[in-house]
C-alpha positions as CSV (number, residue, x, y, z in Angstrom):
1,M,0.0,0.0,0.0
2,V,1.3,3.4,-1.0
3,T,1.2,6.1,1.8
4,L,1.3,9.9,1.7
5,H,4.4,9.8,3.9
6,Q,6.2,7.6,1.4
7,L,5.3,10.0,-1.4
8,R,6.5,12.9,0.6
9,C,9.9,11.2,1.3
10,F,10.2,10.2,-2.3
11,L,9.6,13.8,-3.6
12,A,12.1,15.2,-1.2
13,T,14.7,12.7,-2.3
14,V,14.1,13.6,-6.0
15,E,14.4,17.3,-5.2
16,H,17.6,17.0,-3.1
17,G,19.3,14.1,-4.7
18,S,20.1,12.2,-1.5
19,F,18.5,10.6,1.5
20,T,20.6,12.7,3.8
21,A,19.5,16.0,2.3
22,A,15.9,14.9,2.1
23,A,16.0,13.8,5.8
24,A,17.4,17.2,6.8
25,D,14.6,19.0,4.8
26,L,11.8,16.9,6.3
27,G,13.3,16.7,9.8
28,Y,13.6,12.9,9.9
29,A,16.5,10.6,10.4
30,Q,18.3,9.5,7.2
31,P,17.5,5.7,7.7
32,S,13.8,6.6,8.0
33,I,13.8,8.3,4.6
34,S,15.6,5.5,2.9
35,E,13.2,2.9,4.5
36,Q,10.1,4.8,3.2
37,V,11.5,5.0,-0.3
38,R,12.4,1.2,-0.1
39,L,8.8,0.5,0.9
40,L,7.4,2.6,-1.9
41,E,9.6,0.8,-4.4
42,Q,8.4,-2.5,-3.0
43,A,4.7,-1.4,-3.3
44,L,5.2,-0.2,-6.9
45,G,7.5,-3.1,-7.9
46,A,10.0,-0.8,-9.6
47,P,13.3,0.9,-8.7
48,L,13.0,4.6,-8.2
49,F,16.7,5.7,-7.7
50,R,20.1,4.6,-8.8
51,R,23.4,5.7,-7.2
52,A,25.6,8.2,-9.0
53,G,28.7,8.9,-7.0
54,R,27.5,10.2,-3.6
55,G,24.1,11.1,-4.8
56,L,20.9,9.5,-6.2
57,V,19.5,9.8,-9.6
58,P,15.8,9.2,-10.2
59,T,14.9,6.4,-12.6
60,E,12.5,6.6,-15.5
61,E,9.9,5.1,-13.3
62,A,10.6,7.8,-10.6
63,L,10.2,10.6,-13.2
64,T,6.9,9.1,-14.3
65,L,5.7,8.9,-10.7
66,Q,6.8,12.4,-9.7
67,P,3.9,14.6,-11.0
68,Y,1.3,12.2,-9.7
69,A,2.9,12.1,-6.2
70,A,3.1,15.9,-6.2
71,A,-0.6,16.1,-7.3
72,A,-1.6,13.7,-4.6
73,L,0.0,15.7,-1.8
74,A,-1.4,19.0,-3.2
75,T,-4.9,17.5,-3.2
76,V,-4.6,16.5,0.4
77,D,-3.3,20.0,1.4
78,E,-6.2,21.6,-0.5
79,G,-8.6,19.3,1.4
80,A,-7.1,20.3,4.7
81,R,-7.5,23.9,3.9
82,A,-11.1,23.4,2.8
83,V,-11.9,21.7,6.1
84,S,-10.1,24.5,8.0
85,S,-12.1,27.2,6.2
86,V,-15.4,25.4,7.1
87,R,-14.3,25.0,10.7
88,D,-13.2,28.7,10.9
89,V,-16.5,30.0,9.6
90,L,-18.5,29.5,12.8
91,T,-22.3,29.2,12.7
92,G,-25.1,28.5,15.1
93,T,-26.8,30.2,18.0
94,V,-24.9,30.9,21.3
95,R,-27.0,31.4,24.4
96,F,-24.7,33.3,26.8
97,G,-25.6,34.3,30.3
98,I,-25.2,37.7,31.7
99,F,-26.7,39.5,34.7
100,S,-28.3,42.9,34.3
101,T,-25.4,45.1,35.2
102,S,-22.9,43.2,33.2
103,R,-24.3,44.5,30.0
104,F,-22.5,47.8,30.9
105,Y,-19.2,45.8,30.9
106,L,-20.0,43.7,27.8
107,G,-23.3,44.3,26.1
108,A,-23.1,45.9,22.6
109,D,-19.3,45.8,22.6
110,L,-19.2,42.0,23.0
111,V,-21.9,41.6,20.3
112,A,-19.9,43.8,17.9
113,D,-16.8,41.8,18.5
114,V,-18.5,38.5,18.0
115,L,-20.4,39.5,14.8
116,G,-17.3,41.2,13.4
117,R,-15.1,38.1,13.8
118,H,-17.8,35.5,13.3
119,P,-20.6,36.8,11.1
120,G,-22.3,33.4,10.9
121,V,-22.9,33.3,14.6
122,R,-26.3,34.3,16.2
123,V,-26.1,35.5,19.8
124,E,-28.7,35.4,22.6
125,F,-27.8,37.2,25.9
126,A,-30.0,35.8,28.7
127,G,-30.4,36.6,32.4
128,R,-31.1,39.4,34.7
129,N,-29.4,38.3,38.0
130,S,-26.4,36.1,38.7
131,A,-28.5,33.7,40.8
132,E,-31.0,33.3,37.9
133,V,-28.2,32.8,35.4
134,L,-26.5,30.2,37.5
135,E,-29.8,28.2,37.7
136,H,-30.0,28.3,33.9
137,L,-26.5,27.0,33.7
138,R,-27.3,24.1,36.0
139,K,-30.4,23.2,33.9
140,G,-28.4,23.3,30.6
141,R,-30.4,26.3,29.3
142,L,-27.1,28.2,28.9
143,E,-23.7,27.0,27.8
144,A,-21.6,29.7,29.6
145,A,-22.0,32.9,31.4
146,V,-20.3,35.8,33.2
147,I,-21.7,36.2,36.7
148,A,-20.8,37.6,40.1
149,L,-19.1,35.4,42.6
150,P,-19.5,33.4,44.8
151,V,-20.7,30.5,42.7
152,D,-22.3,28.1,45.2
153,D,-21.9,25.1,43.0
154,A,-18.8,22.9,43.1
155,E,-19.8,21.3,39.8
156,M,-19.2,24.5,37.8
157,A,-15.9,25.5,36.2
158,V,-15.1,29.0,37.4
159,T,-12.6,31.4,35.9
160,K,-12.2,34.7,37.7
161,V,-12.0,37.5,35.1
162,M,-12.7,40.9,36.8
163,R,-13.0,42.8,40.0
164,D,-15.0,46.0,40.5
165,E,-15.6,48.4,43.4
166,L,-18.9,49.4,44.9
167,V,-19.2,53.2,45.3
168,Y,-21.7,55.6,46.9
169,V,-23.5,57.9,44.5
170,S,-25.2,61.2,45.3
171,A,-26.2,64.5,43.7
172,D,-25.0,66.3,46.8
173,P,-21.2,66.7,46.6
174,E,-21.0,67.2,50.4
175,R,-22.3,63.6,51.0
176,V,-19.3,62.2,49.0
177,A,-16.7,64.6,50.3
178,R,-15.3,61.6,52.3
179,R,-15.6,57.9,52.1
180,V,-19.0,56.7,53.3
181,T,-19.3,54.5,56.4
182,A,-21.8,51.9,57.4
183,A,-23.4,54.4,59.8
184,D,-23.7,56.8,56.9
185,L,-25.4,54.2,54.8
186,A,-27.8,53.3,57.6
187,S,-29.0,56.9,57.9
188,A,-29.1,57.7,54.2
189,Q,-32.2,57.9,51.9
190,L,-31.3,55.1,49.5
191,V,-32.6,53.8,46.2
192,L,-31.4,50.3,45.3
193,S,-31.9,48.2,42.1
194,E,-32.5,44.5,41.7
195,L,-35.9,44.7,43.4
196,S,-37.1,41.3,42.2
197,W,-33.8,39.6,43.1
198,R,-33.0,41.4,46.4
199,D,-33.1,38.3,48.5
200,V,-30.4,36.6,46.4
201,D,-28.6,39.6,44.9
202,S,-24.8,39.4,45.8
203,T,-24.4,43.2,45.9
204,R,-27.3,43.5,48.4
205,H,-25.8,40.8,50.5
206,M,-22.5,42.7,50.7
207,L,-24.3,45.8,51.9
208,V,-26.3,43.9,54.4
209,R,-23.2,42.2,55.9
210,L,-21.4,45.6,56.0
211,L,-24.1,47.2,58.0
212,Q,-24.8,44.2,60.3
213,A,-21.1,44.1,61.2
214,A,-21.4,47.6,62.4
215,G,-24.6,47.0,64.3
216,H,-26.9,48.7,61.7
217,T,-29.7,47.6,59.4
218,L,-30.0,48.3,55.7
219,R,-33.1,50.3,54.8
220,T,-34.2,51.7,51.5
221,R,-36.5,54.6,50.6
222,V,-37.0,53.4,47.0
223,E,-36.6,50.0,45.3
224,V,-36.3,49.7,41.5
225,E,-35.3,47.0,39.0
226,D,-32.5,48.6,37.0
227,T,-29.4,50.6,37.6
228,E,-30.3,53.4,35.2
229,T,-33.5,54.2,37.0
230,A,-31.6,54.2,40.4
231,L,-29.0,56.6,38.9
232,D,-31.7,58.9,37.5
233,I,-33.4,59.1,40.9
234,A,-30.1,59.9,42.5
235,A,-29.4,62.6,39.9
236,R,-32.6,64.3,40.9
237,G,-31.6,64.4,44.5
238,L,-34.5,62.2,45.6
239,A,-32.3,59.5,47.1
240,D,-28.7,58.3,47.0
241,T,-27.6,55.0,45.6
242,V,-24.7,52.6,45.3
243,T,-23.4,51.1,42.1
244,W,-20.2,49.8,40.6
245,R,-17.3,52.0,39.6
246,G,-17.1,50.1,36.3
247,V,-20.7,51.0,35.4
248,L,-20.0,54.7,35.9
249,H,-16.8,54.4,33.9
250,K,-18.6,52.6,31.0
251,L,-21.5,55.1,31.0
252,G,-19.1,58.0,30.8
253,D,-21.0,61.0,29.4
254,R,-24.2,59.0,29.2
255,A,-24.4,58.9,33.0
256,P,-27.0,61.3,34.4
257,A,-25.6,64.8,34.9
258,G,-24.8,66.1,38.4
259,L,-23.8,62.8,40.0
260,H,-20.8,62.5,42.4
261,W,-19.4,59.4,44.0
262,T,-16.9,58.1,46.5
263,S,-15.7,54.8,48.0
264,L,-17.1,53.1,51.0
265,R,-15.3,52.6,54.3
266,P,-14.2,49.9,54.3
267,R,-14.1,49.5,50.5
268,L,-16.3,46.8,49.0
269,Y,-15.3,44.8,45.9
270,E,-17.1,42.2,43.9
271,E,-15.5,39.6,41.7
272,F,-16.9,38.3,38.5
273,A,-16.2,35.0,36.7
274,L,-16.8,33.1,33.5
275,V,-18.7,30.0,34.4
276,H,-19.7,26.8,32.6
277,R,-20.4,23.2,33.3
278,P,-17.1,21.3,33.1
279,D,-18.8,18.2,31.8
280,A,-20.4,20.1,28.9
281,Q,-18.8,20.1,25.5
282,L,-18.9,23.7,24.4
283,S,-19.8,24.4,20.8
284,A,-17.1,26.0,18.6
285,A,-19.3,29.1,18.5
286,T,-19.7,29.3,22.2
287,R,-15.9,28.8,22.7
288,A,-15.4,31.8,20.4
289,V,-17.8,34.0,22.4
290,V,-16.1,32.8,25.6
291,E,-12.7,33.8,24.3
292,I,-13.9,37.3,23.3
293,A,-15.7,37.8,26.6
294,L,-12.5,36.9,28.4
295,E,-10.6,39.4,26.3
296,R,-13.1,42.2,27.1
297,T,-13.5,41.5,30.8
298,R,-9.8,41.2,31.5
299,A,-9.0,44.4,29.6
300,L,-11.7,46.2,31.6
301,D,-10.3,44.7,34.8
302,A,-6.9,46.3,34.1
303,V,-8.6,49.7,33.6
304,L,-10.7,49.4,36.8
305,R,-7.7,48.4,38.9
306,E,-5.9,51.5,37.7
307,L,-9.0,53.7,38.5
308,I,-9.2,52.2,41.9
309,R,-5.5,52.6,42.5
310,T,-5.5,56.3,41.6
311,S,-8.7,57.0,43.7
312,R,-7.0,56.0,47.0
């Protein structure tokens, strides 16, 4: 039986005129090349080289075989490139989990990256709160997600990607002239988001623990679902709020006018992670989205760490 490896060794020997030179070109030992040519001669029942001094000269049979051997290898290479092109043009729908605030970190930017690199992929972003998204992951409704830690599920593969700082936001600059303490939070008129998820919301739990440790209770004046509404209310001076530094950074000029913010005392941080079931075979399209999400969150993490460092 003739093999592609035999043909490759044969063509290299024809080109270089010796087994030694062919071996150097292909990265094999010289005996391996001569053995492959011997096996090819045996399979064809014809001599392919004759010795001339220290070199090898192809026989008439070898010269007849040469164009067919080259064509066979070229066909295989073309086939490999065709398969690669099909593999690289990703298609299919990716259901990727995000919590409501994470759209400020990813959102349209992530969609633009995915569609720009992989125009054949369709993307669905699902989820409103990390607890809900984690449940969808458990049930297989999502393949992967970016959510807030902790992830109370040892069966999930967790890769930390970003850290952000919780800040106090007010329309009154005097209220943020210094870092805000637990006692300040306890006496403030607050508007908080995530109304439907407040019992399981990780940010709410952090605030509750902070106040309880200082002997206070978290109380709110207004409860809303989304961060934008909470910021709008704060901008009108109706109540103060807390949100993530990264959200304010990403909003930039789109944040409501007249807002000021400062860190808490002690500072509160939340970590975010890319999560998926380790036993799940992620689709090629999902792996591509995961890779892009990692790029974006890690780049933002570097920016946020610098913002936090310079705000000390």
